[in-house]
C-alpha positions in Angstrom: -62.1 -52.6 75.0 -62.5 -56.4 75.8 -66.1 -56.1 74.5 -64.8 -54.7 71.2 -66.1 -51.2 71.8 -63.8 -48.7 69.8 -63.3 -44.9 70.3 -61.8 -42.3 67.7 -60.3 -38.8 68.1 -61.3 -35.8 66.0 -59.3 -35.0 62.7 -56.0 -33.2 63.1 -53.1 -32.1 60.7 -49.4 -31.8 60.5 -47.0 -30.1 58.0 -43.6 -31.5 56.8 -40.6 -29.2 57.0 -39.6 -27.3 53.6 -35.8 -27.4 53.3 -35.5 -26.9 49.5 -34.5 -23.4 48.3 -36.1 -21.8 45.2 -34.6 -22.6 41.8 -33.5 -19.4 40.0 -33.7 -19.3 36.2 -33.8 -16.8 33.2 -31.7 -14.0 34.8 -31.6 -11.0 32.5 -30.5 -7.4 32.6 -32.7 -5.1 30.5 -33.6 -1.5 30.0 -30.0 -0.4 30.6 -29.7 3.3 30.6 -27.1 5.9 31.6 -28.1 5.7 35.3 -30.2 2.5 35.6 -31.0 -1.0 34.6 -33.8 -3.6 35.3 -32.9 -7.2 36.4 -35.4 -9.9 36.0 -35.5 -13.7 36.8 -37.9 -16.5 37.7 -38.2 -19.0 40.5 -40.0 -22.3 40.7 -41.9 -21.2 43.9 -42.9 -17.9 45.5 -40.0 -16.1 46.9 -38.7 -12.6 47.7 -36.7 -10.5 45.2 -33.2 -9.2 46.0 -30.4 -7.8 43.9 -27.0 -7.2 45.5 -24.8 -4.9 43.4 -21.8 -2.6 43.3 -18.8 -1.6 41.3 -16.6 -4.4 42.7 -17.3 -8.1 42.8 -19.0 -9.5 45.9 -20.1 -10.8 48.2 -20.3 -8.6 50.0 -21.7 -6.0 47.6 -22.1 -2.3 48.1 -25.9 -2.0 47.7 -29.0 -4.1 47.7 -32.5 -3.6 46.2 -35.3 -5.7 47.6 -38.9 -6.6 47.1 -40.3 -8.7 50.0 -43.4 -9.8 48.2 -43.2 -13.5 47.4 -43.6 -14.2 43.7 -42.2 -16.4 40.9 -41.6 -13.6 38.3 -39.1 -11.2 39.7 -38.1 -7.7 38.6 -35.9 -5.1 40.3 -35.2 -1.7 38.9 -31.8 -0.2 39.8 -31.5 3.5 39.7 -28.9 6.2 40.5 -26.1 4.4 38.8 -23.0 6.0 37.3 -22.7 6.5 33.6 -20.4 4.2 31.6 -19.7 2.0 34.6 -19.3 -1.7 35.0 -21.5 -3.1 37.8 -21.3 -6.5 39.5 -24.5 -8.1 40.7 -26.2 -11.3 41.9 -29.9 -12.1 42.5 -31.2 -13.8 45.6 -34.6 -15.2 46.4 -35.9 -16.5 49.8 -39.0 -18.7 50.1 -41.5 -18.5 53.0 -39.6 -21.3 54.7 -36.5 -19.1 54.7 -34.7 -21.2 52.2 -32.4 -18.8 50.3 -30.6 -19.2 46.9 -28.4 -16.8 45.0 -26.7 -16.7 41.6 -23.0 -16.3 41.0 -21.5 -12.9 40.3 -22.3 -11.3 36.9 -21.8 -7.9 35.4 -23.5 -5.2 33.2 -22.4 -1.8 32.1 -24.4 1.4 32.0 -24.6 3.4 28.8 -22.0 5.9 27.7 -23.4 9.1 26.1 -20.5 11.4 26.8 -18.1 12.1 23.9 -14.4 12.0 24.4 -12.7 15.2 25.5 -10.1 16.3 22.9 -7.1 18.4 24.0 -3.5 19.3 23.0 -4.2 19.4 19.3 -1.0 20.1 17.3 0.5 20.0 13.9 4.1 19.0 14.1 6.9 17.5 11.9 5.9 19.8 9.1 7.9 19.4 5.9 7.3 20.6 2.3 4.9 17.7 1.6 3.8 16.2 5.0 2.7 17.0 8.5 1.8 15.1 11.7 -1.4 15.8 13.7 -1.4 14.8 17.4 -3.9 15.1 20.2 -5.1 13.4 23.3 -8.5 12.2 24.6 -9.7 11.3 28.1 -10.9 7.9 26.9 -9.8 5.4 24.3 -11.2 6.4 20.9 -10.4 6.3 17.2 -8.4 8.9 15.3 -9.5 11.0 12.2 -7.8 14.1 10.8 -9.7 16.1 8.2 -7.6 18.5 6.1 -7.6 20.7 3.0 -7.1 24.1 1.6 -10.4 25.4 3.1 -12.7 24.7 6.1 -14.5 22.3 3.7 -11.4 20.1 4.1 -12.0 17.5 1.5 -9.4 14.9 2.6 -9.1 12.7 5.7 -6.7 10.1 7.2 -7.8 7.8 10.0 -6.9 5.0 12.3 -9.5 2.7 13.9 -7.3 1.8 16.8 -8.8 3.0 20.1 -6.1 5.1 21.9 -5.8 8.1 24.1 -2.7 9.5 22.5 -3.4 10.1 18.8 -1.0 10.4 15.9 -2.1 10.9 12.3 0.5 11.5 9.6 -0.6 13.5 6.5 1.4 12.9 3.3 1.3 14.0 -0.3 0.7 17.7 0.6 1.3 20.6 -1.6 4.4 22.6 -0.8 4.4 26.1 0.7 0.6 25.9 1.2 -1.7 26.7 4.1 -3.9 23.8 5.2 -7.0 23.9 7.4 -7.5 20.8 9.7 -9.6 19.4 12.5 -9.4 16.1 14.4 -12.2 13.8 15.4 -12.4 10.9 17.9 -15.2 8.4 18.5 -15.4 6.1 21.5 -16.6 2.6 21.7 -20.2 3.8 22.3 -20.0 5.9 19.0 -19.9 9.2 20.9 -17.9 11.5 18.7 -16.0 14.7 19.5 -14.7 17.2 16.9 -11.9 19.8 17.5 -12.1 23.3 16.3 -10.5 24.4 13.0 -6.8 25.0 13.0 -4.2 25.7 10.3 -0.6 24.9 9.4 1.6 25.8 6.5 3.9 23.4 4.7 7.5 24.5 4.0 9.1 25.2 0.6 10.8 22.1 -0.9 14.6 22.1 -1.0 16.0 24.1 -4.0 16.7 22.1 -7.1 19.8 19.9 -7.1 21.7 20.1 -10.4 23.6 17.1 -11.7 24.9 15.5 -14.9 25.9 18.7 -16.7 27.0 17.9 -20.3 27.9 19.8 -23.4 27.2 17.9 -26.6 26.7 18.4 -30.3 29.5 21.0 -30.4 29.9 22.7 -33.8 31.8 25.7 -35.0 28.9 28.0 -34.0 26.7 26.1 -31.5 26.4 23.5 -28.7 23.8 21.7 -26.7 23.9 22.0 -22.9 22.0 19.4 -20.9 21.6 18.7 -17.1 19.1 17.2 -14.7 17.5 18.4 -11.5 15.7 16.5 -8.7 12.6 18.8 -8.9 10.8 20.6 -11.7 12.5 23.9 -12.5 13.3 26.3 -15.4 16.5 26.3 -17.5 19.1 29.0 -18.0 22.6 28.9 -19.4 24.9 32.0 -18.9 27.7 31.9 -21.4 30.5 34.0 -22.9 34.2 34.2 -23.6 35.0 35.0 -19.9 33.5 34.3 -16.5 31.5 37.6 -16.9 29.5 35.6 -19.5 27.4 38.3 -21.1 24.8 36.1 -22.8 22.0 34.0 -21.4 19.7 31.4 -23.1 16.6 30.4 -21.2 13.5 28.2 -21.1 10.7 28.9 -18.7 9.3 25.3 -18.8 9.5 23.6 -15.4 11.2 20.3 -16.1 13.7 17.9 -14.6 15.6 17.1 -17.8 17.0 20.3 -19.2 18.2 21.2 -22.6 19.4 24.6 -23.9 20.7 24.9 -27.5 23.4 27.6 -27.9 23.7 29.2 -31.4 25.5 32.1 -33.0 28.8 31.2 -31.3 32.2 32.1 -32.7 34.2 29.2 -34.2 37.3 27.9 -32.5 36.5 29.8 -29.3 36.6 28.7 -25.6 33.4 29.6 -23.8 32.7 29.8 -20.1 29.3 28.8 -19.0 27.1 28.0 -16.0 23.6 26.5 -15.7 20.8 27.8 -13.5 17.5 26.3 -12.5 14.7 28.1 -10.5 11.7 26.2 -9.2 8.1 27.3 -8.8 9.0 28.7 -5.4 11.6 31.1 -6.8 14.4 29.0 -5.3 17.4 29.0 -7.7 20.5 26.8 -7.9 23.5 27.9 -9.9 26.3 25.5 -11.0 30.0 26.3 -10.9 31.8 27.7 -14.0 32.7 25.3 -16.8 34.1 25.6 -20.3 33.8 24.2 -23.7 35.4 25.1 -27.1 33.6 25.5 -30.4 35.1 23.7 -33.3 37.7 25.5 -35.5 37.0 26.0 -39.2 39.4 23.9 -41.2 37.8 24.2 -44.6 39.0 26.9 -46.9 36.8 28.7 -49.3 37.1 28.0 -53.0 40.0 29.8 -54.7 39.8 32.8 -57.0 39.2 32.3 -60.7 40.5 34.1 -63.8 43.7 35.1 -62.2 45.8 37.0 -64.7 49.0 39.1 -64.7 49.4 41.8 -67.3 52.9 43.6 -67.4 53.3 47.2 -68.3 56.8 48.7 -67.8 58.0 48.3 -64.3 54.6 47.1 -63.0 52.2 44.2 -63.4 48.4 44.5 -63.2 46.8 41.5 -61.4 43.1 40.7 -61.8 40.8 37.9 -60.6 37.3 36.9 -59.6 36.6 36.1 -56.0 34.6 32.9 -54.9 31.0 33.1 -53.8 31.6 31.1 -50.6 29.9 32.8 -47.6 33.0 32.5 -45.4 35.3 34.2 -48.0 37.1 37.0 -46.3 40.0 37.9 -48.7 42.7 36.8 -51.1 46.4 36.8 -50.4 48.8 37.2 -53.4 52.4 36.3 -53.1 55.3 36.9 -55.6 58.5 35.0 -56.3 61.2 35.4 -59.0 62.4 31.8 -59.4 59.2 29.7 -59.1 55.5 29.9 -58.2 54.8 30.3 -54.5 53.6 27.0 -53.1 51.7 28.2 -50.1 50.4 31.3 -48.2 53.8 31.9 -46.6 56.0 31.2 -49.6 57.1 34.5 -51.2 56.6 38.2 -50.9 53.1 39.4 -50.0 51.8 41.6 -52.7 48.2 41.9 -51.6 45.9 40.7 -48.8 42.4 42.0 -49.1 39.0 41.3 -50.6 39.3 43.2 -53.8 39.5 41.8 -57.4 42.6 43.6 -58.7 46.1 44.8 -57.7 48.9 46.8 -59.5 52.2 45.5 -58.4 54.7 48.3 -58.9 58.5 48.9 -58.5 59.4 45.9 -60.5 62.6 45.4 -62.6 62.3 45.0 -66.3 63.7 41.8 -67.7 62.9 39.7 -64.6 60.3 37.0 -64.7 57.9 37.3 -61.7 55.7 34.4 -60.5 52.5 35.0 -58.7 50.1 32.8 -56.7 46.7 33.8 -55.2 45.2 32.1 -52.1 41.6 32.8 -51.2 41.0 32.5 -47.4 38.4 32.8 -44.6 38.8 34.6 -41.3 40.5 31.7 -39.6 42.4 31.9 -41.9 42.1 28.7 -44.0 43.9 29.2 -47.4 42.6 27.6 -50.6 
């Protein structure tokens, strides 16, 4: 007052208004299982814990899990989730002054522990050396086909591409053989499914195809017959003077380049022949009829030696020694009255056989007779 007397009130307080929302950091999704997950985060002040979540992006979200206790370290366990499902979520925190903050949309996926379902397993496009395995799965997964002659399989072909319609081509298979097989598929979570055992049988290959038939090295008594086939097979040549053949030469070796040597043939003869090849599956291919001719013998044996003529009355005794040639078949003796015969057709035939003497009778005394002897083979070639 005017006399400088001063008066004071008792102490009092006031509080400023809080308008700043919490700061959210370190958001993590942990402990993900088939049906659950835990979401954790921190705030710079005490605040509530809220997780909005669902299978589609929000807001709004389909579900919310809440813990109303204010804290700075937050943890919300989500349960009852679906397996192998992508979930969208955000976290929210509200401080005591009702200041709220939320993160942007994020996702996590629950675990997948279910193997693919395999169906419609088939073996198709079967040939003599290949086959195709096909099947379907209810989710994208890789493709493996195991195969072999027994349920131990032993071979496999695979594709790492994740698909639902699976195709595996098997190649290099044995012909006319039964194969066991099963298929396998593994999804992105390494869940694997195996089919049951099944079988298929490859076909026989096509019969051998015969080509390039040739006859070479033809002699008076033999020839070489060659041909090729596109698959391993045996070798047979039917041959003879007519299309009835009558003789066969064979080789059991399974080859693609074939050779049969014919021997013991008759000289100067036309032979009919055909070739045959049978593969390991008893499939035979027969060529058409063909012919070749053996060489004729143009060489005569050596002539007789010691040829003598001894007259006695109205006859003359002829004697000689035959040659040792293996193809000698006889001696032809001709007679003339004016000069010696010059060839096998020049004169009167006195004798034609394989002996060593001949008595020529019915002759006329006082006439000079001229004789010539011609050794020959069975062609005949005359010396």
